[in-house]
N, C-alpha and C positions, 0 to 999 in steps of 0.2 A: 665718133666723138666730134663735138662742135669745137672747131679750132678758132672761131672768129675772134674770141676775146683774148687769145693767148699772146699775139704780138703786142697788144696794149699792156698786158700784164708784164711782159718782159721789159717793155719800156719803163714802166713804173719802177721795177726793181732797179734798173740802171740809174734812175733818177733819185732813188731813195737814199737818204743818209743814215737811216736806222730802220732796219726791217726785223720784225718779230714773227714767229710762227707759233701757233697753238695746234697741237695734234691730238686726235682722239683715236678710238679703236679702229676706225676705217683704214688708217694707214698700215696697221699691223695685220689686218685680215688678209692682205696680199702676201704676207709671209706665212700664211697658214694658221695664224692664231685666231681662234674664234672670238667673236664679240660675245662676251658673257651674258649680255642682255638679250641676245637673239634667241629664238626658239631652239631648244636643244643645248643652249649654253649652260654653263655651270649654275648660273643664278636661276635659271628656269627649272632646274632639276632638284635643287636643294633649298632648304629653308635658310633664311638669313641668320647668321650668328653675329649678334651685336657685340660691340667692344666691351661694354659693361658685363655682359653675360660671359664672354671669354675670360675676363679677369676673375670672375667670382665662381665659375662652375667648371669642374673637371670634365663633366659630360659635354659641355659646350666646347671646351678645348679639343676634345676627341672628335667632335663633329667638324670643327674648323679644320683640323689637320687632315681629316678624310677628304674634305672638299679641296683644300689647297694642294694636296698631293696629286689629285686628278688634274687640276689646272696646271700644275707644274709640268707634268708629263707633256701637256699640249703645247707649251710655249718654250721650254728651256733650250731645246736644240734648234729652234727656229733661227733663221738668219735674216739680216736686213734685206729689204727688197729695193727696187729701183728708186722708189720715193725717198726712203731713208738715205740712200747714197747721194741723191741729188742735194738734199738739204745739207749733208755733211760737206759736199763740194762747195756749196754756196758760202758756208761759214768759213771754210779754208780760203776762199777767194775774197773774203771781206764783205760779201753781199748780205750776210745774215748775221744778226747780232744776238740771237738767243732763241732757243726752242723751249717752249712751255708744253709739257705733255700731260695728258690725263692717263697715259698708259704706264704700266708697271713692268714692262717686258725688257727694258734696257736696250732696245734695238737702236735707238738714236746714238747711244754711246758706242755700241759695237760698230756702227757704221762710220764713226769718226767725229761726231759732234762733240765739242768740248764744253759748250755752255748750254746745259740742259737743266731745266727746273721741273722736277717731278712732283706734280701736285698731289698725287696719290701714293707717293713713295715708290719702292722697288720690290719686286718679288724675287730678285736675285740675291737678296740678303735676308737674314733673319735676325731679329732684335729681341733680346731679353727684356721683358717688360718690367723686371725688377731691378736689374743692375745696369741696363743699357748697353751691354756688350753686343757687338755685331758679329755675325758669322756668315760665311758663304752658304747659300741656301741648298745647293745641290747635294752635298754630302749628307746633310741632316735629313733632307727629304728621302734620299735613297735609304738611309738607315731606317727611317720610319716605314717605308714600303716593305723592307725586309722583315722588320720586327713587329710592325703595327703597334709600336710603343712610342709615345711622344718623347723625344729626347729632352733631357734636362740640360740646363745651362752649365757648361763646363767651367764658367767663371764663378758663379754663385750657388749652383746646385738647385736652383728653383726650376719649376716645371712650366713656367709661363713664357716659353719661346713662341714668338709670333713673327710671321713675315713682316718685313719693314714696309708694309703698305698701310694705307688708311682704311680701317674697317668702318662698317656702318656704325654710327654713333660716336665715332672718333673724330676729333678736330683735324682739319687740314693743318700741315705745318705752317705756322704763321709767317715765319721768315720767307719761306718759298712763295707763299701767296702774295705777300707784300712786294717782294722783288718782281714777281710776275706782273702785278698791277703797275708798278713803276715802269717796267719794260714796255708794256702796251701803251701807257700814257706818253712815253717818250718817243714811240715809234711813229714814223710818218707813213709806214706801210705795214700792215699786219695780215698774215694769212691764217685762216682757220681751215684746217685740213683734216678730213675724216672724223669730224666731231658732229654729233647730232645737235649740239648747242642747246640742250634742254636742261642740263644739270648745272645749277649754280653752285659756287661762284664762277666756275670756269666759263660758263656761257656768257658771263658779263665782260670777260676780259677783252674780246675784240671790240666791244662797244666803247671801251675807254679810248681806243685809238681814234674812233670816229668822233667822239666828244672833244678830243684834242685837235681835231682838224686833219687827221690822217686818213689814209685810204684803207679799205678792208676788202679782201678777196676771200671768197669761200669756195673751197674745192671739196665736194662731198658727193656721195652716191645719190643721196636723197635731199629733198628740200629741208631747210631748217627755219626755225622761228626768227633767225637773225638775218635771213636773206634780204629782207626789206631795207636793211641798213647798208648792204654791201655795194661796193662800186663795181664788182664783177662776181658772178656766180657761175661755177663750172660744175655741172653734174655729170661726172665722168670718172673712169678709173684713175686712181691717184698716181700710181707709178707712171703710167702712160702720159698723163697730163703734165706732171712735173718734168719728165724727161723731154717732152716737146718744148716746154718753156725754157729749159736748160739749153736745148739746141738753138733756140732763138736768141738766147743771151750770148752764146758763143764766147764764154768767159775764157 
């Protein structure tokens, strides 16, 4: 791993008055959660069920639940890795002021982060699309796996229970997006970690920090289209990189 940029990054963190982080799938693959876009991932094996189709078609809801049940088994028992724990420690130490995540696995919160903005919702809960009631996902998914019958909402009796995630064709939660934009515009230092930075509007968020005069650091396995705007780019394993920066910080 190229360590040359890490002392400077640690110095920037110490100098920062407001630091934000955007995370993508790359931080969670080190917890054993597959990137659904990668070959062999759920999205490469099944057709896309769009939100409008889910709402109008029982057959589409059946396909959705089949896909989500498989994805659930792959992530639910996963635990935060070193990268998640470092970010939680930085927040506790007052060095990190918010995590914006494209992930739906809830691992930031399990690691201990308190201020987390989930752009794509969470797969750890299920929401009734008719009455809005929320439920823990695991018992309902286990029920589905045993019966192969989509559970009905226990509050209103309807059959349009859906994970509390943003489906294709569904709008991002406007309040979460606006808060995330405000956080990045106010930050004098933003990290983009484990994100390909190709999917908007998330890919635009780090650029808001640069436009406001702040610094941008990208930590990702591969190059991204936003690398050209970054003050530092580290193409290396995320947990190892963040752990080394944390050691240099010596908080």
